[in-house]
FIMAR-639285 format. One record per residue (C-alpha): x, y, z; residue number from 0; residue in three letters. Coordinates in steps of 0.001 Angstrom, whole numbers, padded with zeros to 6 digits. Layout:
# FIMAR-639285
+---------+---------+---------+-----+------+
!    east !   north !      up ! pos ! code !
+---------+---------+---------+-----+------+
!       X !       Y !       Z ! NUM !  Ala !
...
+---------+---------+---------+-----+------+
***
This chain:
# FIMAR-639285
+---------+---------+---------+-----+------+
!    east !   north !      up ! pos ! code !
+---------+---------+---------+-----+------+
!  150150 !  241110 !  277933 !   0 !  Unk !
!  148128 !  240826 !  281580 !   1 !  Unk !
!  146973 !  237441 !  283089 !   2 !  Unk !
!  144538 !  237012 !  285903 !   3 !  Unk !
!  144397 !  233474 !  287076 !   4 !  Unk !
!  143662 !  233343 !  290861 !   5 !  Unk !
!  140088 !  235021 !  290699 !   6 !  Unk !
!  139424 !  232905 !  287477 !   7 !  Unk !
!  140067 !  229675 !  289277 !   8 !  Unk !
!  137804 !  230200 !  291983 !   9 !  Unk !
!  134863 !  231278 !  289585 !  10 !  Unk !
!  135437 !  228503 !  287415 !  11 !  Unk !
!  135470 !  225632 !  289938 !  12 !  Unk !
!  132632 !  227605 !  291737 !  13 !  Unk !
!  130045 !  227447 !  288823 !  14 !  Unk !
!  131249 !  224279 !  287254 !  15 !  Unk !
!  130452 !  222424 !  291001 !  16 !  Unk !
!  127030 !  223763 !  290873 !  17 !  Unk !
!  126145 !  222505 !  287525 !  18 !  Unk !
!  128165 !  219055 !  287814 !  19 !  Unk !
!  127890 !  218671 !  291498 !  20 !  Unk !
!  124625 !  216287 !  291123 !  21 !  Unk !
!  124310 !  212669 !  290190 !  22 !  Unk !
!  124338 !  212183 !  286364 !  23 !  Unk !
!  121043 !  210458 !  286582 !  24 !  Unk !
!  119689 !  213645 !  288291 !  25 !  Unk !
!  120895 !  215756 !  285913 !  26 !  Unk !
!  119535 !  214216 !  282684 !  27 !  Unk !
!  115763 !  214019 !  284539 !  28 !  Unk !
!  116283 !  217748 !  285412 !  29 !  Unk !
!  117065 !  218468 !  281630 !  30 !  Unk !
!  114105 !  216881 !  280698 !  31 !  Unk !
!  112349 !  218580 !  283004 !  32 !  Unk !
!  113847 !  221781 !  281882 !  33 !  Unk !
!  112895 !  221205 !  278167 !  34 !  Unk !
!  109214 !  220496 !  279021 !  35 !  Unk !
!  109288 !  223656 !  281242 !  36 !  Unk !
!  110575 !  225717 !  278270 !  37 !  Unk !
!  108123 !  224101 !  275823 !  38 !  Unk !
!  105490 !  224918 !  277866 !  39 !  Unk !
!  106653 !  228756 !  279016 !  40 !  Unk !
!  107041 !  229250 !  275205 !  41 !  Unk !
!  103640 !  228430 !  274238 !  42 !  Unk !
!  103164 !  229080 !  270408 !  43 !  Unk !
!  106809 !  230508 !  270095 !  44 !  Unk !
!  108170 !  227996 !  267830 !  45 !  Unk !
!  111009 !  229671 !  265660 !  46 !  Unk !
!  114064 !  230705 !  267344 !  47 !  Unk !
!  113091 !  234556 !  266691 !  48 !  Unk !
!  110000 !  234079 !  268510 !  49 !  Unk !
!  111511 !  232004 !  271255 !  50 !  Unk !
!  114242 !  234755 !  271563 !  51 !  Unk !
!  111858 !  237300 !  271822 !  52 !  Unk !
!  109828 !  235104 !  274581 !  53 !  Unk !
!  113369 !  235034 !  276759 !  54 !  Unk !
!  113809 !  238793 !  276239 !  55 !  Unk !
!  110343 !  239713 !  277281 !  56 !  Unk !
!  110664 !  237015 !  280432 !  57 !  Unk !
!  113913 !  238870 !  281431 !  58 !  Unk !
!  112087 !  242163 !  281192 !  59 !  Unk !
!  113689 !  243512 !  278218 !  60 !  Unk !
!  112249 !  245888 !  275649 !  61 !  Unk !
!  112691 !  245119 !  271912 !  62 !  Unk !
!  113253 !  247533 !  268670 !  63 !  Unk !
!  114862 !  247815 !  265664 !  64 !  Unk !
!  117850 !  249780 !  264555 !  65 !  Unk !
!  119070 !  250688 !  260736 !  66 !  Unk !
!  122706 !  249660 !  260377 !  67 !  Unk !
!  124392 !  250172 !  257085 !  68 !  Unk !
!  122213 !  248457 !  254683 !  69 !  Unk !
!  120605 !  246380 !  257305 !  70 !  Unk !
!  118023 !  246148 !  260194 !  71 !  Unk !
!  119007 !  245270 !  263510 !  72 !  Unk !
!  116689 !  243858 !  265925 !  73 !  Unk !
!  117863 !  245416 !  269575 !  74 !  Unk !
!  116668 !  244097 !  273106 !  75 !  Unk !
!  117291 !  246735 !  275687 !  76 !  Unk !
!  116988 !  246240 !  279916 !  77 !  Unk !
!  117701 !  248828 !  282757 !  78 !  Unk !
!  118211 !  251612 !  280195 !  79 !  Unk !
!  118060 !  255232 !  282066 !  80 !  Unk !
!  118102 !  258738 !  280441 !  81 !  Unk !
!  121661 !  259590 !  282740 !  82 !  Unk !
!  123464 !  256333 !  282291 !  83 !  Unk !
!  127217 !  256333 !  282499 !  84 !  Unk !
!  127522 !  252688 !  281769 !  85 !  Unk !
!  126296 !  250787 !  278770 !  86 !  Unk !
!  127234 !  247059 !  278301 !  87 !  Unk !
!  126576 !  245763 !  274586 !  88 !  Unk !
!  126171 !  242017 !  273868 !  89 !  Unk !
!  126821 !  240248 !  270142 !  90 !  Unk !
!  125366 !  237001 !  269936 !  91 !  Unk !
!  127558 !  234194 !  268346 !  92 !  Unk !
!  126930 !  232564 !  265107 !  93 !  Unk !
!  123981 !  230278 !  265864 !  94 !  Unk !
!  123093 !  227706 !  263436 !  95 !  Unk !
!  124612 !  228875 !  259944 !  96 !  Unk !
!  124654 !  225181 !  258720 !  97 !  Unk !
!  122290 !  222638 !  258938 !  98 !  Unk !
!  124975 !  220148 !  257998 !  99 !  Unk !
!  128196 !  220674 !  256220 ! 100 !  Unk !
!  126447 !  220898 !  252597 ! 101 !  Unk !
!  123287 !  222716 !  253822 ! 102 !  Unk !
!  123085 !  226226 !  254686 ! 103 !  Unk !
!  120520 !  226999 !  257142 ! 104 !  Unk !
!  117497 !  228936 !  256010 ! 105 !  Unk !
!  117355 !  230684 !  259353 ! 106 !  Unk !
!  120528 !  231322 !  261269 ! 107 !  Unk !
!  119229 !  232829 !  264720 ! 108 !  Unk !
!  120828 !  230772 !  267829 ! 109 !  Unk !
!  118616 !  227863 !  269051 ! 110 !  Unk !
!  119712 !  228746 !  272590 ! 111 !  Unk !
!  121080 !  232373 !  272793 ! 112 !  Unk !
!  123728 !  232316 !  275734 ! 113 !  Unk !
!  124644 !  235432 !  274918 ! 114 !  Unk !
!  121108 !  236939 !  275495 ! 115 !  Unk !
!  120930 !  234872 !  278872 ! 116 !  Unk !
!  124245 !  236689 !  279732 ! 117 !  Unk !
!  122640 !  240161 !  279265 ! 118 !  Unk !
!  119569 !  239167 !  281305 ! 119 !  Unk !
!  122102 !  238561 !  284385 ! 120 !  Unk !
!  123827 !  241571 !  283559 ! 121 !  Unk !
!  122288 !  244317 !  286452 ! 122 !  Unk !
!  124252 !  247379 !  284503 ! 123 !  Unk !
!  122293 !  249282 !  281602 ! 124 !  Unk !
!  122627 !  246894 !  278738 ! 125 !  Unk !
!  121637 !  246404 !  275246 ! 126 !  Unk !
!  121674 !  243018 !  272654 ! 127 !  Unk !
!  122440 !  243988 !  269363 ! 128 !  Unk !
!  121281 !  241431 !  266590 ! 129 !  Unk !
!  123155 !  240592 !  263566 ! 130 !  Unk !
!  122271 !  241093 !  260124 ! 131 !  Unk !
!  119641 !  238764 !  258617 ! 132 !  Unk !
!  119191 !  237046 !  262332 ! 133 !  Unk !
!  116156 !  237011 !  264699 ! 134 !  Unk !
!  113645 !  236566 !  262000 ! 135 !  Unk !
!  115123 !  238882 !  259430 ! 136 !  Unk !
!  116686 !  236128 !  257495 ! 137 !  Unk !
!  114322 !  237098 !  254327 ! 138 !  Unk !
!  115245 !  241048 !  254595 ! 139 !  Unk !
!  116231 !  242911 !  251473 ! 140 !  Unk !
!  119989 !  242551 !  251132 ! 141 !  Unk !
!  120061 !  239061 !  253532 ! 142 !  Unk !
!  121873 !  236142 !  251638 ! 143 !  Unk !
!  122912 !  232765 !  252738 ! 144 !  Unk !
!  126932 !  234056 !  252585 ! 145 !  Unk !
!  126081 !  236507 !  255104 ! 146 !  Unk !
!  125913 !  233918 !  257685 ! 147 !  Unk !
!  128130 !  231177 !  256408 ! 148 !  Unk !
!  131207 !  232298 !  254510 ! 149 !  Unk !
!  130734 !  235959 !  255090 ! 150 !  Unk !
!  129555 !  236013 !  258457 ! 151 !  Unk !
!  132104 !  238236 !  259810 ! 152 !  Unk !
!  132416 !  240161 !  256134 ! 153 !  Unk !
!  133039 !  244003 !  255656 ! 154 !  Unk !
!  129375 !  244256 !  254539 ! 155 !  Unk !
!  128449 !  242971 !  258284 ! 156 !  Unk !
!  131012 !  244441 !  260580 ! 157 !  Unk !
!  130033 !  247855 !  258649 ! 158 !  Unk !
!  126228 !  246981 !  259659 ! 159 !  Unk !
!  127124 !  246251 !  263322 ! 160 !  Unk !
!  129362 !  249508 !  263626 ! 161 !  Unk !
!  126594 !  251504 !  262391 ! 162 !  Unk !
!  123951 !  249845 !  264523 ! 163 !  Unk !
!  126431 !  250652 !  267458 ! 164 !  Unk !
!  127030 !  253973 !  266661 ! 165 !  Unk !
!  123211 !  254841 !  266198 ! 166 !  Unk !
!  122471 !  253104 !  269810 ! 167 !  Unk !
!  125346 !  255184 !  271035 ! 168 !  Unk !
!  123694 !  258525 !  269886 ! 169 !  Unk !
!  120965 !  257715 !  271990 ! 170 !  Unk !
!  122991 !  257151 !  275254 ! 171 !  Unk !
!  125036 !  259616 !  277640 ! 172 !  Unk !
!  127064 !  256483 !  278391 ! 173 !  Unk !
!  130948 !  257022 !  278761 ! 174 !  Unk !
!  132010 !  253658 !  279992 ! 175 !  Unk !
!  131116 !  251453 !  277227 ! 176 !  Unk !
!  131768 !  247971 !  277009 ! 177 !  Unk !
!  131462 !  245552 !  274149 ! 178 !  Unk !
!  130704 !  241814 !  274679 ! 179 !  Unk !
!  130638 !  238996 !  272452 ! 180 !  Unk !
!  130107 !  235334 !  272469 ! 181 !  Unk !
!  131951 !  233125 !  270250 ! 182 !  Unk !
!  131596 !  234560 !  266795 ! 183 !  Unk !
!  130126 !  237285 !  268119 ! 184 !  Unk !
!  133462 !  238057 !  269992 ! 185 !  Unk !
!  135155 !  237976 !  266409 ! 186 !  Unk !
!  132415 !  240856 !  265413 ! 187 !  Unk !
!  133005 !  242559 !  268711 ! 188 !  Unk !
!  136377 !  242721 !  268089 ! 189 !  Unk !
!  136298 !  243860 !  264434 ! 190 !  Unk !
!  133506 !  246645 !  265643 ! 191 !  Unk !
!  135493 !  248136 !  268963 ! 192 !  Unk !
!  138404 !  248567 !  266580 ! 193 !  Unk !
!  136157 !  251226 !  264296 ! 194 !  Unk !
!  133568 !  252570 !  267083 ! 195 !  Unk !
!  136222 !  255074 !  269234 ! 196 !  Unk !
!  133696 !  255220 !  272168 ! 197 !  Unk !
!  133867 !  251667 !  273208 ! 198 !  Unk !
!  136513 !  251600 !  276036 ! 199 !  Unk !
!  136468 !  247791 !  276456 ! 200 !  Unk !
!  136036 !  244951 !  274344 ! 201 !  Unk !
!  135028 !  241194 !  276353 ! 202 !  Unk !
!  135052 !  238068 !  274165 ! 203 !  Unk !
!  133998 !  234976 !  275582 ! 204 !  Unk !
!  134872 !  231645 !  273716 ! 205 !  Unk !
!  135997 !  233411 !  270725 ! 206 !  Unk !
!  137454 !  231892 !  267706 ! 207 !  Unk !
!  139811 !  235242 !  266871 ! 208 !  Unk !
!  142169 !  233621 !  264409 ! 209 !  Unk !
!  139278 !  232172 !  262186 ! 210 !  Unk !
!  141871 !  230663 !  259648 ! 211 !  Unk !
!  143401 !  228607 !  262120 ! 212 !  Unk !
!  139838 !  228012 !  263672 ! 213 !  Unk !
!  138165 !  226613 !  260517 ! 214 !  Unk !
!  141543 !  224349 !  259671 ! 215 !  Unk !
!  141344 !  222859 !  263329 ! 216 !  Unk !
!  137551 !  221684 !  262742 ! 217 !  Unk !
!  138357 !  221077 !  258768 ! 218 !  Unk !
!  135785 !  223521 !  258191 ! 219 !  Unk !
!  134888 !  225434 !  254931 ! 220 !  Unk !
!  137079 !  228382 !  254782 ! 221 !  Unk !
!  135536 !  231783 !  255727 ! 222 !  Unk !
!  136626 !  232914 !  252263 ! 223 !  Unk !
!  134196 !  236417 !  252582 ! 224 !  Unk !
!  135199 !  237325 !  255895 ! 225 !  Unk !
!  137779 !  239217 !  257734 ! 226 !  Unk !
!  139974 !  237572 !  260137 ! 227 !  Unk !
!  141398 !  239390 !  263321 ! 228 !  Unk !
!  144303 !  237788 !  263291 ! 229 !  Unk !
!  145328 !  239289 !  259877 ! 230 !  Unk !
!  144228 !  242988 !  261060 ! 231 !  Unk !
!  147395 !  245190 !  261304 ! 232 !  Unk !
!  146729 !  247542 !  264209 ! 233 !  Unk !
!  144229 !  247954 !  267026 ! 234 !  Unk !
!  143354 !  251036 !  269110 ! 235 !  Unk !
!  145870 !  251700 !  271928 ! 236 !  Unk !
!  142816 !  252798 !  273883 ! 237 !  Unk !
!  140871 !  249790 !  273473 ! 238 !  Unk !
!  141188 !  247468 !  276376 ! 239 !  Unk !
!  140876 !  243633 !  275332 ! 240 !  Unk !
!  139633 !  240874 !  277930 ! 241 !  Unk !
!  139306 !  237736 !  276347 ! 242 !  Unk !
!  137948 !  234782 !  278071 ! 243 !  Unk !
!  137988 !  230943 !  277356 ! 244 !  Unk !
!  137145 !  227826 !  279079 ! 245 !  Unk !
!  139946 !  225526 !  280197 ! 246 !  Unk !
!  138054 !  222333 !  278361 ! 247 !  Unk !
!  136673 !  224427 !  275450 ! 248 !  Unk !
!  137120 !  221924 !  272386 ! 249 !  Unk !
!  135523 !  224215 !  269816 ! 250 !  Unk !
!  137741 !  227464 !  270803 ! 251 !  Unk !
!  140696 !  225907 !  272517 ! 252 !  Unk !
!  142714 !  228110 !  274913 ! 253 !  Unk !
!  146024 !  228323 !  272284 ! 254 !  Unk !
!  144104 !  229328 !  269793 ! 255 !  Unk !
!  143056 !  232420 !  272149 ! 256 !  Unk !
!  146737 !  232609 !  273670 ! 257 !  Unk !
!  148242 !  232777 !  269973 ! 258 !  Unk !
!  145977 !  235703 !  268840 ! 259 !  Unk !
!  146680 !  237727 !  272247 ! 260 !  Unk !
!  150188 !  237138 !  272749 ! 261 !  Unk !
!  151589 !  240013 !  271016 ! 262 !  Unk !
!  148815 !  242553 !  272255 ! 263 !  Unk !
!  149917 !  244718 !  274705 ! 264 !  Unk !
!  146124 !  245573 !  275786 ! 265 !  Unk !
!  144671 !  242364 !  275980 ! 266 !  Unk !
!  144051 !  240067 !  278567 ! 267 !  Unk !
!  143244 !  236355 !  278604 ! 268 !  Unk !
!  141508 !  234714 !  281117 ! 269 !  Unk !
!  141523 !  230827 !  281199 ! 270 !  Unk !
!  138513 !  229760 !  283102 ! 271 !  Unk !
!  139203 !  226215 !  284923 ! 272 !  Unk !
!  136368 !  223444 !  284605 ! 273 !  Unk !
!  134344 !  225828 !  281819 ! 274 !  Unk !
!  133715 !  224845 !  278020 ! 275 !  Unk !
!  132195 !  226628 !  275270 ! 276 !  Unk !
!  128841 !  226457 !  277051 ! 277 !  Unk !
!  129516 !  225603 !  280506 ! 278 !  Unk !
!  129325 !  227775 !  283144 ! 279 !  Unk !
!  129215 !  231186 !  281649 ! 280 !  Unk !
!  125769 !  231875 !  282337 ! 281 !  Unk !
!  125808 !  230996 !  286175 ! 282 !  Unk !
!  129468 !  232916 !  286667 ! 283 !  Unk !
!  128281 !  235903 !  284726 ! 284 !  Unk !
!  127378 !  238212 !  287517 ! 285 !  Unk !
!  130764 !  237670 !  289323 ! 286 !  Unk !
!  133129 !  237641 !  286470 ! 287 !  Unk !
!  131501 !  240919 !  285677 ! 288 !  Unk !
!  132789 !  242431 !  288690 ! 289 !  Unk !
!  136239 !  241629 !  287654 ! 290 !  Unk !
!  136567 !  243783 !  284403 ! 291 !  Unk !
+---------+---------+---------+-----+------+
***
């Protein structure tokens, strides 16, 4: 297993400094102004799906739908041309599967889609593939709360995500394909990349790659209908793995990622200093992409 620390340390400190270098009072005022500006820009976009669509549109992405295995998937595309040799595919995190510990959310779509913001910072041809029942599709045929709660990484979800990726790749001439997943999207990225042979590299960001250990750590309900990457017996030898995690991530501590990757010969773990589960991936993303 390879480890790169020097460049990660420089990137992490630089990005964190940009976010935390101002006095706390200034940052609080800036956050309030940002929230007001976001509300004004979004206008009538009130649901998470509408806000995500508005963000994608402002970033120059087009929207489409593709059929997976039994589910439709919302797809955002950016910088796609007819002769692309490189393609980056993004998977979202779990979003909001629960309102609180005893009530499943009616719509799991992320309220602030960090993974879409990453895509919009990526200069390469890029595609964001939504998960089954996300992005306004919670009431679509076949959708049920289990698919974004205890079964969020189930065989049905993985099968449909893999089928959606295959359909996207059928339209592409790309030969250098990277699958990128944030948080729970990293779990799905690993499971899907193991099945789709055209994917050469999988990058996970702050991903709970041992889902049993993660639920025990936080005393969450067991993901009883989900696949756990830590229980997969074998991984494609040709699949290059890069696992990024923030030094200060309390949701997915670096030890969880290390423990998952320690026995995998094609895996690299990069612990990014000063980062946590959300800070400061978007700011650092264009620089991080150059290191893969």
